[in-house]
C-alpha positions, 0 to 999 in steps of 0.5 A: 500500500502506498504511503504519503511519504513514498517517493513519486516518479517525476512527470516527464517534462519532455525534451527541450532545445537545451537538452538537444544542444547539450546532447550535441556537445556530449556527442561531439566531445566523445567523437573528439576522444574516439578520433584521438585515441585508438581510432582503428579499434572496435567500439565497446558499446558498454564503454560508449553508453557509460561515456554518454552518461558521464559526459551528460552528468559532467555537463550539468554540473554533476547534479541529479537535477540538471537533466542528465538522463534526458540529455543521455537519451537524446544523445544515445538515440542520435548516435543510432545502433552500433554494429559489431566491429564498428571502429571508433573512428567510424563512430566518431564520424557519425557522432560528428554528423549527429552533433551538427544536426543537433546544432553543435558549433565548432571552435577549431577542433573543439566542440562548444555549445552556442553561447547566450550573450552575457549582460552588457558592460557599464560603458555599453549602457552609457555610464 
């Protein structure tokens, strides 16, 4: 019998544009790592899944309230199925494409999230 103190599942808030932008950064970050380390080696699907979750958790400030599960679900869905024997380099190419589809921007070889402009300086407002 349910008690009034029992934890209740949070209602699904849906996927926001912010979740999609964060998922893009997660995928692009993993692609950079896979291209740089053993690109010809096979993808370990467990390693990939853990990396997605860890990058999402890191991105939201290591908080359980930042939306990491939603970001991970979007990233994992955009990555698609990973065939047996797929190389890390081949997956990196696919992850780059998925990140661009989600709106990831690049600064040289480094993925970055689109930035919201900060407040204007005092000189900008005539002081």
